ZAMARGU-4260 file (C-alpha; in steps of 0.2 Angstrom, whole numbers, plus 5000, padded with zeros to 4 digits):
<rodrens>
0) 6209/5461/5813 | 6208/5474/5798 | 6190/5483/5799 | 6178/5485/5812 | 6172/5469/5820
5) 6153/5466/5820 | 6141/5454/5830 | 6137/5438/5822 | 6143/5421/5820 | 6160/5428/5814
10) 6163/5439/5828 | 6178/5430/5833 | 6187/5437/5815 | 6204/5429/5813 | 6203/5418/5827
15) 6207/5399/5821 | 6191/5389/5816 | 6197/5375/5826 | 6198/5385/5841 | 6183/5395/5841
20) 6171/5384/5850 | 6161/5394/5863 | 6153/5382/5876 | 6144/5390/5891 | 6151/5407/5897
25) 6133/5414/5895 | 6134/5421/5913 | 6152/5428/5912 | 6146/5435/5894 | 6133/5445/5902
30) 6143/5451/5917 | 6158/5457/5904 | 6145/5467/5894 | 6139/5475/5909 | 6156/5480/5914
35) 6159/5488/5897 | 6143/5498/5899 | 6150/5506/5914 | 6168/5506/5913 | 6180/5514/5900
40) 6195/5501/5903 | 6190/5483/5906 | 6204/5470/5908 | 6200/5452/5907 | 6213/5442/5916
45) 6216/5424/5919 | 6228/5410/5916 | 6234/5406/5898 | 6222/5395/5888 | 6207/5399/5899
50) 6197/5407/5886 | 6200/5426/5887 | 6201/5431/5870 | 6185/5421/5865 | 6175/5428/5878
55) 6182/5446/5875 | 6178/5444/5856 | 6161/5439/5859 | 6157/5453/5871 | 6166/5467/5860
60) 6155/5460/5846 | 6140/5460/5855 | 6144/5480/5862 | 6142/5485/5845 | 6146/5504/5848
65) 6141/5517/5836 | 6157/5518/5826 | 6163/5500/5827 | 6174/5488/5836 | 6192/5487/5832
70) 6203/5472/5837 | 6222/5472/5838 | 6231/5455/5840 | 6247/5459/5849 | 6253/5441/5852
75) 6265/5441/5837 | 6271/5460/5841 | 6288/5457/5850 | 6296/5474/5848 | 6287/5487/5861
80) 6290/5501/5848 | 6278/5493/5836 | 6263/5493/5848 | 6256/5508/5840 | 6260/5503/5823
85) 6249/5486/5826 | 6234/5497/5833 | 6235/5509/5817 | 6236/5494/5806 | 6221/5485/5814
90) 6211/5501/5812 | 6215/5501/5793 | 6225/5518/5796 | 6237/5524/5781 | 6248/5538/5786
95) 6261/5544/5773 | 6268/5558/5786 | 6282/5559/5798 | 6270/5559/5813 | 6271/5545/5824
100) 6257/5532/5824 | 6250/5539/5840 | 6246/5556/5833 | 6236/5547/5819 | 6227/5536/5831
105) 6221/5552/5842 | 6216/5561/5826 | 6207/5547/5819 | 6197/5542/5835 | 6193/5559/5840
110) 6175/5561/5842 | 6171/5543/5838 | 6161/5531/5850 | 6170/5514/5848 | 6178/5500/5857
115) 6197/5495/5855 | 6200/5478/5859 | 6218/5474/5863 | 6222/5456/5863 | 6236/5448/5872
120) 6245/5460/5882 | 6254/5451/5893 | 6271/5453/5887 | 6269/5472/5883 | 6260/5478/5898
125) 6270/5493/5901 | 6269/5500/5884 | 6250/5495/5882 | 6247/5505/5897 | 6255/5520/5891
130) 6246/5520/5876 | 6230/5517/5883 | 6232/5529/5896 | 6234/5543/5883 | 6221/5537/5872
135) 6208/5537/5886 | 6215/5553/5892 | 6211/5562/5874 | 6196/5551/5869 | 6182/5553/5880
140) 6171/5543/5869 | 6183/5528/5868 | 6181/5511/5877 | 6197/5499/5878 | 6195/5480/5882
145) 6210/5472/5886 | 6215/5453/5887 | 6230/5448/5898 | 6237/5439/5912 | 6239/5453/5922
150) 6232/5470/5924 | 6238/5486/5916 | 6238/5495/5932 | 6230/5511/5927 | 6217/5521/5937
155) 6198/5517/5933 | 6203/5499/5926 | 6190/5487/5929 | 6197/5470/5932 | 6188/5454/5925
160) 6196/5439/5932 | 6190/5425/5921 | 6188/5407/5930 | 6190/5391/5920 | 6175/5382/5914
165) 6163/5373/5927 | 6161/5355/5927 | 6146/5353/5915 | 6153/5366/5902 | 6170/5357/5903
170) 6161/5341/5899 | 6152/5348/5885 | 6167/5356/5877 | 6176/5339/5877 | 6162/5331/5868
175) 6160/5345/5856 | 6179/5342/5852 | 6175/5324/5851 | 6160/5326/5840 | 6172/5337/5827
180) 6182/5321/5826 | 6167/5310/5821 | 6168/5302/5840 | 6155/5299/5851 | 6160/5301/5871
185) 6151/5288/5881 | 6163/5286/5896 | 6155/5301/5905 | 6163/5297/5921 | 6181/5296/5915
190) 6178/5313/5905 | 6171/5322/5920 | 6186/5316/5931 | 6197/5321/5916 | 6190/5339/5915
195) 6192/5341/5934 | 6210/5336/5933 | 6213/5349/5920 | 6205/5363/5930 | 6192/5366/5917
200) 6205/5375/5907 | 6199/5375/5889 | 6214/5374/5880 | 6220/5360/5890 | 6204/5351/5888
205) 6205/5353/5868 | 6223/5346/5869 | 6217/5331/5879 | 6203/5329/5867 | 6215/5329/5851
210) 6221/5312/5858 | 6204/5303/5856 | 6209/5295/5839 | 6221/5284/5848 | 6215/5284/5868
215) 6199/5282/5876 | 6195/5295/5889 | 6200/5283/5903 | 6218/5281/5895 | 6220/5300/5893
220) 6215/5301/5910 | 6226/5288/5917 | 6242/5294/5907 | 6239/5312/5913 | 6238/5307/5931
225) 6255/5299/5928 | 6261/5315/5924 | 6252/5325/5938 | 6260/5314/5951 | 6278/5317/5945
230) 6275/5335/5947 | 6265/5335/5965 | 6275/5320/5973 | 6262/5307/5972 | 6246/5318/5976
235) 6233/5324/5963 | 6229/5342/5972 | 6239/5356/5974 | 6245/5361/5957 | 6242/5378/5952
240) 6231/5383/5936 | 6246/5389/5926 | 6254/5373/5931 | 6239/5363/5925 | 6240/5371/5909
245) 6258/5368/5906 | 6257/5351/5912 | 6243/5347/5899 | 6253/5355/5886 | 6269/5345/5892
250) 6259/5330/5892 | 6251/5332/5874 | 6271/5336/5870 | 6276/5319/5877 | 6264/5309/5867
255) 6269/5317/5851 | 6281/5306/5840 | 6298/5313/5838 | 6296/5321/5821 | 6281/5329/5829
260) 6290/5336/5844 | 6303/5343/5831 | 6291/5352/5820 | 6283/5359/5836 | 6298/5367/5842
265) 6304/5371/5824 | 6287/5381/5820 | 6290/5392/5836 | 6301/5403/5826 | 6286/5410/5816
270) 6280/5424/5826 | 6263/5425/5815 | 6256/5412/5803 | 6264/5403/5790 | 6261/5393/5775
275) 6267/5375/5770 | 6280/5381/5759 | 6288/5391/5771 | 6286/5377/5785 | 6294/5365/5773
280) 6310/5376/5770 | 6313/5383/5787 | 6308/5367/5798 | 6314/5353/5786 | 6330/5345/5786
285) 6342/5337/5800 | 6330/5323/5806 | 6313/5329/5797 | 6314/5328/5778 | 6305/5342/5769
290) 6294/5331/5760 | 6288/5324/5777 | 6283/5341/5784 | 6266/5341/5777 | 6262/5324/5785
295) 6268/5329/5802 | 6259/5345/5802 | 6243/5337/5798 | 6245/5326/5814 | 6249/5343/5824
300) 6232/5350/5816 | 6223/5334/5822 | 6229/5337/5839 | 6224/5355/5840 | 6243/5361/5842
305) 6241/5370/5826 | 6227/5377/5818 | 6222/5381/5800 | 6214/5396/5793 | 6208/5403/5776
310) 6217/5421/5771 | 6217/5433/5756 | 6235/5425/5754 | 6228/5407/5754 | 6229/5392/5767
315) 6240/5397/5782 | 6243/5389/5799 | 6245/5396/5816 | 6249/5392/5834 | 6242/5399/5850
320) 6256/5409/5858 | 6255/5398/5874 | 6258/5383/5863 | 6272/5391/5854 | 6281/5397/5870
325) 6282/5380/5875 | 6290/5375/5858 | 6302/5389/5858 | 6307/5383/5875 | 6311/5365/5868
330) 6319/5373/5853 | 6330/5383/5863 | 6335/5367/5874 | 6341/5358/5858 | 6353/5371/5854
335) 6346/5374/5837 | 6336/5390/5839 | 6350/5400/5831 | 6351/5390/5815 | 6332/5391/5814
340) 6331/5409/5816 | 6343/5410/5802 | 6334/5399/5791 | 6318/5409/5795 | 6327/5426/5791
345) 6332/5417/5774 | 6316/5411/5769 | 6309/5430/5772 | 6323/5438/5763 | 6320/5427/5748
350) 6302/5430/5749 | 6304/5448/5748 | 6317/5446/5735 | 6303/5438/5724 | 6289/5449/5729
355) 6300/5464/5723 | 6302/5456/5707 | 6284/5449/5706 | 6276/5467/5709 | 6280/5470/5691
360) 6269/5456/5686 | 6251/5452/5684 | 6254/5444/5701 | 6255/5463/5709 | 6238/5461/5719
365) 6244/5442/5725 | 6261/5450/5730 | 6252/5465/5741 | 6241/5451/5749 | 6256/5441/5753
370) 6266/5454/5760 | 6252/5459/5770 | 6250/5442/5777 | 6268/5440/5781 | 6271/5457/5790
375) 6275/5448/5807 | 6287/5438/5800 | 6295/5451/5790 | 6296/5461/5805 | 6304/5446/5815
380) 6317/5444/5800 | 6322/5463/5801 | 6324/5462/5818 | 6335/5447/5817 | 6345/5456/5805
385) 6348/5472/5815 | 6352/5463/5831 | 6364/5450/5825 | 6382/5454/5823 | 6388/5456/5804
390) 6371/5456/5798 | 6368/5475/5795 | 6369/5473/5776 | 6355/5460/5776 | 6343/5472/5786
395) 6347/5485/5774 | 6344/5474/5759 | 6328/5468/5767 | 6322/5485/5771 | 6326/5491/5754
400) 6318/5476/5744 | 6301/5479/5752 | 6299/5497/5745 | 6285/5491/5735 | 6277/5487/5751
405) 6281/5502/5761 | 6277/5514/5745 | 6263/5504/5736 | 6253/5498/5751 | 6252/5512/5762
410) 6267/5508/5774 | 6278/5523/5773 | 6279/5526/5791 | 6284/5508/5796 | 6295/5507/5781
415) 6304/5523/5786 | 6308/5516/5804 | 6315/5501/5798 | 6325/5510/5785 | 6332/5522/5797
420) 6336/5508/5809 | 6346/5499/5796 | 6355/5514/5791 | 6362/5517/5809 | 6372/5502/5808
425) 6388/5500/5799 | 6389/5489/5784 | 6404/5481/5774 | 6392/5478/5759 | 6390/5496/5751
430) 6376/5490/5738 | 6365/5485/5753 | 6367/5503/5761 | 6364/5512/5745 | 6348/5503/5741
435) 6342/5508/5758 | 6347/5525/5755 | 6337/5529/5739 | 6323/5519/5746 | 6323/5531/5762
440) 6324/5545/5750 | 6309/5539/5742 | 6300/5537/5756 | 6304/5554/5763 | 6299/5563/5747
445) 6281/5555/5748 | 6281/5561/5767 | 6285/5579/5762 | 6301/5579/5772 | 6313/5587/5758
450) 6327/5590/5770 | 6328/5571/5775 | 6326/5566/5757 | 6339/5576/5750 | 6351/5570/5762
455) 6348/5552/5759 | 6348/5554/5741 | 6364/5566/5740 | 6374/5552/5751 | 6367/5538/5740
460) 6373/5549/5725 | 6390/5553/5731 | 6393/5535/5736 | 6385/5525/5721 | 6400/5531/5709
465) 6415/5524/5720 | 6405/5508/5723 | 6402/5506/5705 | 6384/5505/5707 | 6375/5512/5691
470) 6358/5506/5697 | 6359/5515/5714 | 6364/5531/5706 | 6350/5530/5693 | 6337/5527/5708
475) 6345/5541/5718 | 6344/5554/5702 | 6326/5548/5698 | 6320/5551/5717 | 6329/5567/5718
480) 6320/5572/5701 | 6304/5568/5710 | 6308/5579/5724 | 6311/5593/5712 | 6294/5589/5703
485) 6284/5591/5721 | 6293/5607/5725 | 6289/5616/5709 | 6306/5615/5701 | 6300/5610/5684
490) 6316/5612/5672 | 6327/5602/5686 | 6314/5589/5687 | 6314/5587/5670 | 6333/5587/5668
495) 6335/5573/5682 | 6320/5563/5677 | 6326/5561/5659 | 6343/5557/5665 | 6338/5545/5675
500) 6327/5536/5662 | 6343/5535/5652 | 6352/5527/5664 | 6339/5513/5667 | 6339/5511/5648
505) 6358/5509/5648 | 6357/5496/5663 | 6342/5487/5655 | 6331/5491/5671 | 6312/5490/5668
510) 6300/5489/5682 | 6286/5498/5691 | 6299/5511/5698 | 6305/5515/5680 | 6288/5518/5674
515) 6284/5529/5688 | 6299/5540/5683 | 6292/5542/5665 | 6275/5546/5674 | 6283/5559/5684
520) 6293/5566/5669 | 6274/5567/5660 | 6269/5577/5675 | 6283/5589/5673 | 6279/5591/5654
525) 6261/5594/5657 | 6265/5607/5670 | 6277/5615/5659 | 6263/5617/5646 | 6267/5602/5632
530) 6251/5591/5636 | 6255/5580/5619 | 6270/5574/5625 | 6263/5571/5642 | 6250/5561/5635
535) 6264/5551/5624 | 6274/5547/5639 | 6259/5540/5649 | 6251/5531/5634 | 6268/5522/5632
540) 6268/5518/5652 | 6250/5512/5650 | 6254/5500/5635 | 6269/5494/5645 | 6260/5490/5660
545) 6245/5482/5651 | 6259/5470/5643 | 6265/5465/5660 | 6250/5466/5670 | 6256/5480/5680
550) 6242/5490/5689 | 6250/5501/5701 | 6261/5512/5691 | 6247/5511/5677 | 6235/5520/5690
555) 6246/5535/5691 | 6249/5535/5671 | 6230/5536/5670 | 6228/5550/5683 | 6239/5560/5671
560) 6230/5555/5656 | 6214/5561/5665 | 6222/5578/5668 | 6225/5580/5650 | 6209/5574/5645
565) 6200/5588/5657 | 6212/5601/5650 | 6205/5596/5632 | 6188/5597/5638 | 6184/5578/5638
570) 6175/5576/5654 | 6168/5559/5651 | 6185/5552/5647 | 6193/5560/5661 | 6180/5554/5673
575) 6182/5536/5666 | 6201/5537/5668 | 6200/5542/5685 | 6188/5530/5690 | 6199/5516/5685
580) 6214/5525/5692 | 6205/5527/5709 | 6199/5510/5710 | 6215/5502/5709 | 6224/5514/5720
585) 6212/5511/5733 | 6214/5493/5731 | 6232/5494/5735 | 6230/5505/5750 | 6239/5519/5741
590) 6233/5534/5749 | 6242/5546/5739 | 6235/5540/5722 | 6218/5539/5730 | 6218/5557/5736
595) 6226/5564/5719 | 6211/5555/5709 | 6198/5562/5721 | 6204/5579/5719 | 6204/5579/5701
600) 6188/5570/5701 | 6181/5586/5711 | 6188/5597/5696 | 6180/5586/5683 | 6163/5585/5693
605) 6161/5605/5695 | 6165/5605/5676 | 6151/5594/5673 | 6139/5606/5683 | 6138/5599/5699
610) 6147/5610/5712 | 6139/5603/5727 | 6146/5586/5724 | 6163/5593/5719 | 6163/5602/5736
615) 6159/5586/5745 | 6173/5578/5735 | 6185/5592/5741 | 6179/5589/5758 | 6183/5571/5758
620) 6200/5574/5750 | 6204/5587/5763 | 6201/5574/5777 | 6213/5561/5769 | 6227/5574/5766
625) 6233/5575/5784 | 6237/5557/5782 | 6246/5559/5767 | 6257/5575/5770 | 6257/5593/5764
630) 6241/5595/5755 | 6245/5594/5737 | 6263/5594/5741 | 6262/5612/5745 | 6264/5613/5726
635) 6258/5628/5716 | 6256/5616/5700 | 6247/5603/5709 | 6237/5615/5720 | 6230/5625/5704
640) 6216/5613/5699 | 6211/5611/5717 | 6209/5631/5718 | 6201/5632/5701 | 6188/5619/5708
645) 6185/5627/5723 | 6183/5645/5716 | 6171/5637/5703 | 6160/5630/5717 | 6161/5645/5728
650) 6154/5656/5714 | 6139/5643/5711 | 6136/5640/5727 | 6139/5654/5738 | 6152/5653/5752
655) 6140/5646/5766 | 6133/5632/5754 | 6150/5628/5748 | 6157/5627/5766 | 6143/5616/5771
660) 6147/5604/5757 | 6165/5603/5761 | 6160/5599/5779 | 6149/5585/5773 | 6163/5577/5763
665) 6175/5579/5778 | 6164/5567/5788 | 6167/5553/5776 | 6181/5541/5780 | 6192/5535/5765
670) 6181/5519/5761 | 6165/5530/5759 | 6173/5544/5750 | 6180/5532/5738 | 6163/5523/5737
675) 6155/5540/5733 | 6167/5545/5720 | 6164/5529/5711 | 6146/5528/5713 | 6142/5537/5696
680) 6150/5522/5688 | 6142/5509/5698 | 6159/5503/5703 | 6162/5494/5720 | 6179/5500/5728
685) 6190/5486/5731 | 6194/5482/5749 | 6210/5472/5743 | 6216/5471/5725 | 6215/5454/5719
690) 6226/5446/5707 | 6220/5441/5691 | 6218/5422/5696 | 6212/5427/5714 | 6221/5428/5729
695) 6233/5414/5735 | 6251/5409/5735 | 6249/5397/5720 | 6248/5398/5702 | 6235/5390/5691
700) 6246/5375/5687 | 6248/5372/5707 | 6266/5378/5706 | 6273/5388/5720 | 6272/5407/5717
705) 6291/5408/5719 | 6305/5399/5728 | 6313/5412/5738 | 6330/5417/5732 | 6347/5415/5741
710) 6351/5428/5753 | 6369/5433/5755 | 6377/5427/5771 | 6393/5422/5779 | 6383/5408/5788
715) 6386/5393/5775 | 6371/5382/5772 | 6358/5394/5778 | 6352/5402/5763 | 6336/5397/5753
720) 6340/5391/5736
</rodrens>
């Protein structure tokens, strides 16, 4: 869940609509609320499917601490090293520095009275326990709510074991599920007995109710009893509750058709949600034609095996972790797991390739939403590439192709981790390695890590010649010029950037990266005193961006044009350009673009005669910079406007009043700071940048956004086409 969770009917956030029925539990809800009021760490335990997440979500929303509730869904996180990244992601934190996510979390949560809800920790207990112990140790106002099948084992942990539903509530849930299907339950005796057989476990009851279109409650009970007898040697008692759920899932699985069982197993390779196109490609074929996947998926939806949800990236499907795990066991038993994982990898390799191309198009906002939605699947694809023999080059290619997401959407820290992991492996494909190198150099430049950036870019430049890769050479030279720009070597920056732009023209390269090179050259020219040339370069970038519907690089061009307008005394023009630039940078979650625009807005504001507001904006920017890196890159050229603004505001306000206004600004989080900066224009900041035709993975004509391209692989027949 991105953003704080608040009380109300949508408090379940992104839980599937079909699985959010909340029957009974009023007593448990009150008890859990009291536990949260008296303990800083509460862990809701219980068997799978008993309703831990639903109850905890309601209790968390009702708690409503001063600074919000943040939910972290951990079921899709498989690598323990990414627990911290998942928490930072849920809190909406963007950190461009080389700091570990844990440091960012500690800094962000300091002084906040909030509740952190870690949902589904059972497969990551040790790592979650370590993180929670440190957070609670350093943050006295933090409360943590956990759902897991076993405790974290920390001192002071309050355990809240959740029992199954009582008989009346279980029958009510069954009837509610029947009503959703347009069916009325009349055989209450059979329903009551069925719910007893299922131990009152909500998920088991919902799966059984999913069969009401074909079977009466008495028939469901009879068939389920037969299965229980097989497991207990003839008796109907003595079956542990975890076995009860597994039996209910297995019984539901047995009642599926062969095609439904096959799709259930194959869908288990998706650790996160998925869309129809991915299901058709990855799961189709070899016994399940792609054109039949939709019909089979519809049946699994009707049986509550799969749920449907609306997202900014369009309609998506998901399976509960317990159900997915059962499918994964069946997939492994078929011996087809390796092939399906390769197909999953190929689909997301292709998706990343097309997203990289579509980043330079009117679909930029759509691409950003799609990449965000597919992050768990992209992580799984990267992990597969980096752990399978002879596939390091695919991991390098995939990590490099996602540069637009790492850089343009505020994911520098995670992107750097994947790039470095991929480059630790040997690869027989130099082009993939060279791409990962220049992207790593780019990320390191933006993080303010000049030493690592120079090392990666130098290696790329030296290897690009022998590898006959002029594209990698151009990008490495470009990013080396960018490094010179932010370290105040303007003559070298100009030389390298002009050379890189010439190389781009020679090879016919035109995309957002190329346009950013021209913006960076314009900035160098501006710092060298040639404002007309800087304006000419950025007006050209603006024109090309608007011709192609590109908005990310355009926001940086507008920043430079605003700087030139301020230098020329056109304060109204500068403010208008900065409002446009800031609105789009924030929409892309581009923290660097946002903070640069706010810094320059402060200077424009003081020039307009409002030193107090200028100081507030400087305070807001000051709070943002630690998550970006060295303030204003430690550059004298970038810092000069900031110092001029501060000096002007101090003279007008006096030191004490200026410091008070800066402190006031430092209390604003990023969303509030952007909203305040844009307030004079009546502009509402974008939480997420929409595409021109609205979010979703399909075009106006109903065609797929893109069919993923083929990925290079030695295993024939496994690439998308």
